[in-house]
N, C-alpha and C positions, 0 to 999 in steps of 0.2 A: 617856395615849396620845392624840394628836390623831386626827382623822378621816383615815384613810388610804385608805379605799375607800367608795364610796357605800353607804348603808344604805337610805334611803327611795327612792332613785332608781337602784338597781342595774339595773333593767330599762328605764330611760328613756334614750333617746339623748341625747348631748350635742353641740351645744346642742339642747335639745328642740324649740324652736319655730323651724322653718325653712320651706322651701317645703312647700306642702300635700302634694306627692307624697312627702315624707320622713316625714310623720306616720304613726305606727303605734301603735295601741292594743293592748295585750297582752290577748288573749282567754284563755278558760279553759284550753284545751289547752296553749298556750305557758306560761301561768302555772304550771300543774301540772307541766309538764316541767322547769321550772327550780326545783322544790322548793316551789311554791305549795300551800297547804292542808296541807302536812306538819306545820306548827306547830299547826294546828287539831286534826289527828289526835292529836298528842302531848298537847295540852291536854285533850282529851276523856278521856284516861286518868288525869288528875290530879284531885284534889279541887278544887272551886271555891275553897275557902279558900286553897289553896296558890298558885293563880294570883293571887289578891288580894294575898297576902303578897309575891310576887315584884314585882308592880307597885308596891306601897307601898315596898319596899326599894329599888327603882330610883330613887325620888324623881322619877319622870316628872311634869313640870309641863305643864298644859294648853297646847296650841299655838293656841288660838283667840283669845287676847288677854289674859285675866286671869292666866294662869300659875298657876292653883290646882292643888295636888297631885292627880293623877288618882286614885291609890289611896285617898287620904283621902276624896275625893268618893264613890267606890264604897262605902266603908265606912259611909256615912250611911244606906244603904238599910235599911229594917226587914226582919225575917224574912218569908219568903213566907207568905201566908195563903190560897193557892189562887186568888186573883184575878190579873188581868193585871198585868204589870210591863213597863215600856217603856224602850227606848233611843231617844233622838232624836239623829240625826247632823246636826250643824250644818254645812251647806255653803252657807249663804246668801251668805257672802263678799261683802257689799255695801259693806264699808269701802273708801272711795276709796284707791287705790294698792295694793290687796291682790289678789294673784292666785296665791298659792302653793298653795292647795288644788286649784285648777283643774289644776295640773300633774299631780297624782296621778290626778284624775278622767279627764283627757284620755288618759293613757298607761298607767296601772296601776291600774284601778279594782278589780281583784280583791284587791289588797293591802289596800284599805280594807274590802272585804267580809269578808275573813278576820279582820281586826281586829274587825269587828262581831260575827261569830259567836263569837270567843273571849271578847269582853266580855260578850255575852249569857249564855254558859255560866258565866263567873266570877261574874256578878252575879245569875244565875238570872232572866234577863229573857226573855220569850217573844215580844215584838213589837218590831220596829225600824222606825222611820220615817226614811228618808233624805231630809232636808229640804234641797232644793237651790234655789239662786238662780233666780228666774223668768227672768232674762235669759240664763241658761246654756242656750240652746236646743240647741246641739250636744251639750253635756255631758249633758243630759237623756236623749238617745237613747243615749249611751254607757253611762250608768248603767242604763238600762232593759235594754239588751242584756246587761250583766254580771249583773244580778240574775236575768234569765231563765236564763242559763247556770248560775248558782249553784243555781237550783231544779232544773234538768235533771240536775245532777250531785250532788244530795243535800246540798248545803250548807245550804239552807233548805228548809222544808217540814215537813209533819206527821209524817214518818217518823223524824225525828231526824237530826242532822248526820252525813253520811258513813256512813249506815247503822247508826248506834249504836242500841242498844235502851235503853229506859227512858222516863221521862216528860218528857224535855227535848227541845224542838223550837223552832225560831225561824221566825217569819214576817217577811218584810222587804218594806216598801212604799216606793215613791218618792213624795214629796210636793213639788210645786212651790210655791215661795214666791210671794206676791202681788206681789213686786217692790219692796217698800218696805224701806228701810234698817232700820227698827225691827223687822222680822221676824227679824233676826239676834239680837236680845236674847232670852235664853233663855226668859223667860216669855211674851214676845210670840210667839216661835216656837211654844210650846205652844198658845197661843190660836189661831194660824193652823192648826195641825194639826187642832184641834177644829172648824174651819170657821167661826171667828169672826174679827172684826176683830183685828189683831195689836196690841192694847193691852197693854203690860206689866202684870203683876200685882204687887200689894204682897206683899213677903216679910217675915216668914214667913206661911204655911207655905212651906217650900222644896220644890223639885221632887222631891227624893229621897223625901219623905214624901207630898206631894200634888202630883202633876204632871199629865200628860196624862189627861184624863177622871177626874181626882181620884185617880189611882193612882200608886204609886211610879215615878219616872222618873229616868233618868240622861241627861244631855246632854253629849256629847263632840264635839270638833272632828274633822274628817276626818284631819288630820295626826296628831292624838293617837292615834286608833284605828290608823292605819298603824304608828305607833311601837310599839304593844303587841305586834305580831307579832314583831318583832326581839327585844324584851325577853324574851318567853316562850321564844323559840327559843334565845337565847344566854345569858340570865341577867342579873340585876341588875348584877353587877359589870362585865360587858362594857359595859352601857349607861353606867355611871358612869366608865368609862375615857375617855369622850369628854366634851366640854364643859368646864366650869370650876367651881371652887369660888367661893363668895361672898367678896368682898374686904371686906365690911362686916358680916359676921356674920349674914347672912340665909340662907335656904335656898339650896342650890346650884343651878346651871344646868347640869345634866348632859345629855349626848346631842347629836346633830346637830340642825340646824334648817334648814328651808327658808326662804330669804330672797329675796323678790322685789324686785329693785332696778329702779327706774324713774327718770326724770328726765334730767339732763344728764350722762350717762355714755356711753361709746362702745359698750358692749355691755349694754343693759338685758336683764334676764332673771331667771329663778328658779334659785338656786344652793343646793346642800346644803353647809353648812359647820358647823364647831363653834360652839356657843354660846360667846360670849366673844370672838369675832373682832373686832378693832378695825374701825370703820367705814371708815377710810382704807385698810386692807388689803383689805377686801371690795371697795371701789371699784377699787383699783389692780391687785389680783391677778386678780380674777374679771371685773370689768367693763371692763377695759382703760383705766382712768383717766378723768379728766374730759374731756368732749366738747370738741373744738376746742382742747385745751390750756389751757382757762380755769381760773381759780382756784375752789376750793370756797368757798361762802358760807354754806350752811346745809343742813339736811336734816330732813325729817319722819322721826321715829324709827321708826315701825312702823305706819303707818296714820294718817290725819289726826287722829284723836281723841287721839293720844298727845302732840301738841305737837311743837315743833321743837328741834333742836340748833343751837347758835349757831356763829359763825365760828371760835371757839376750841375747838370740841368735835368736830373731825373724827376724833380718835383715840378717841372714846367706844367702850367695849366693848359689843358687842351681846349683852347677857345680861340676866337678870331684875333686876339691880341698877341698871340704867340710869336708872330713875325717880328714885331717891333720890340718885344720884351726879351727875346732869346736869339736874336740875330739869325733868323731863318726867313725864307721867302713868305711863309704864311702857314695857315693850318692845312690848306689843300683839302684832300679827301678825308683827312683825320683817320688815316689808316697807318698807324706807326709800326715800324719794324725795329725790334729790339736786338741790340748786340751785347754779347757778354764779354768778359775780360780777355778772352783768347782770340777775339776777332782781329784780323789784319785789316786795318783801315785803309792801307794803301791798296790792297786788293779790292776792297769795297769801292774805292774811288775809280779804280781802273775798270771795274765791271760796269759801273754806272756810266762812265764815259763811253764805253763800247756801245751801250744801248743807245745813247743819244746820237753817236756818230752814225749808227746804222739807221736810225729812225728819222734823221733830218730829211726833209723833202727835197733839199738841194736848191730851193728857189732863191735863197738869200746867201750870198757869198760868205759873209762873216760866220754864219751858222754852219754852212756846208764845209768850209775849210777849217774854221776854228774848232768845230767838234772833232774833226778828224785829227787835227794836230794835238788837241788835248789828250785824246786817246793814245796817240803815239808817244807823247811825253810821259804819260803815266805808265805805259808798258816799259819804257826805258827806266823810269824810276823804280818800278817794282823789280826789275831784273838787276838792279844795282849798277847800271851802266850809265848813270846820269850825273851831272854836276849840279852845284847849287844854282848856277845860271838857268838850268833847265827848270828848276823849281820856281824861280822868279818869273821865267817866261810863262809857265803854266798859270800862275796867278795873274799875270798881265793879260793873258788871253781870256781868263775867266771874268775879268773886270771890264772888258772892252767890247763885248758882243751881246746883243739882245735888244729887245724892245726898249728897255729902260735906258740903253745907250743910244737909242734911235737908229740902230743899224739893221734891224730885222723886222719882218712883217708880223710874226707871231711870237709867242712866248717860249717856244721850244729851246731856244738858245739861253734864255734866262733860267729855265729849269736846269739846264746843263751847268751853267756857270755857278748858280747858287749851290747846287749839290757839291761840286768840286771845291768851290771856294770855302764853304763851311767845313768840309772835311779836313782840308789842308790847314785852315786857320785854327781849328779846335783840336787837331791831332798833329800839330806841326813836328813834334819830336820824332814821330814815326817816319815821317817823310825825310827829315834831315838825316836820320840814321841810315837811309838808303842811298844818299847822294854823297859825292865827293866834293871837296872844295874846287872852285872854278879854276884854280891854277893848274889842276890836272886835266889835260885834254880829254874830252869825252871819248871813250873807247880805248884809251891807252892801256888801262889795266887789263881789259879783255884781250887786247892784242898781245900784251906781254905774257899773259897766261898761255895764249896759244903758241907763242914762240918757244916757251919752255917745253 
């Protein structure tokens, strides 16, 4: 059964972002009047293990980028030992071209808070840190107000959720990010919450065993936690009736997904659709087609770190199989950026490389030096002052740094090299048109022009 009515966005106006006067954030009273927190009340009457089983059976995959099974992640937690156990809500959302979590925060923050409370009960966690992007100044105020309302109505606090008795209670705190992209990496996020520089940690140990302040920690994305509410309310089979099965024998892509579309389309925005929707259908049905009637040229699959889809991949299915089927890193945040026929893909690559070079934390030499060199090489290629050897060196750099190559702690380098590698490989002719044969010394043409 395809998505026939909104699940995550049922309280959000369509289109959501219009004139400032039309914006409306759902407060506690309105949320409760439309059934909000009823699922939490139902969950509190269940055994935590039963909730975990429902989430595992739903095969909900994380909506933050990696697509890791949510229930499986929860099951990694050790048994409670009387000490603190944490939930970190990742709303850093600093991936370029990504803005789908912001939709939920702007208009229905209590849906996320209900998901937080249910997750804490299921995993027996007592402290939640809502980690939000530092640049989301308006959204910080919205979340602060929602958390305050949740405390006032007994969702959070020392008395137990919704007046329940027993030893379970949740404290929820808002924590603003320092503003760096690396803060969104899960171990860098934990370091930032602890008040330290957001340098990613070496794993193992994994957060479920040794996370915030050395205690068991679960890290989930905003959209993932919002999805938990519907799954517990309606059941795993309901969730699995939406989305799609895998076409390559991999885990399925069940449920709806928020997809933030930007770039050269008539109606950029964030849309709730079934996982597995073809990219061209997303653009034509929801976004009003290509802007100005121009032809499609390429697209970033789901945040710049995922790489690009080529001219012949406009019909790519937007599900978790996309990486293996279309030679990109993965679905990522499922927020595609669309390029039309006039886009300079060399400039796109240079701009992406500049971002990663600036955002590298500098902890790992291959990422720190490699990202900077990739940016310099792309600047040289864009300016027409490079040889074919520079292009070969660019691809060599892109293929030799990152977690997958075993040379870095986190995946920032992988995001850089997959972005650049896919752009060069799928638009090779544009790069070759900007370089000279290696027999011509680099810079010779420029110097000759200056001599004239």
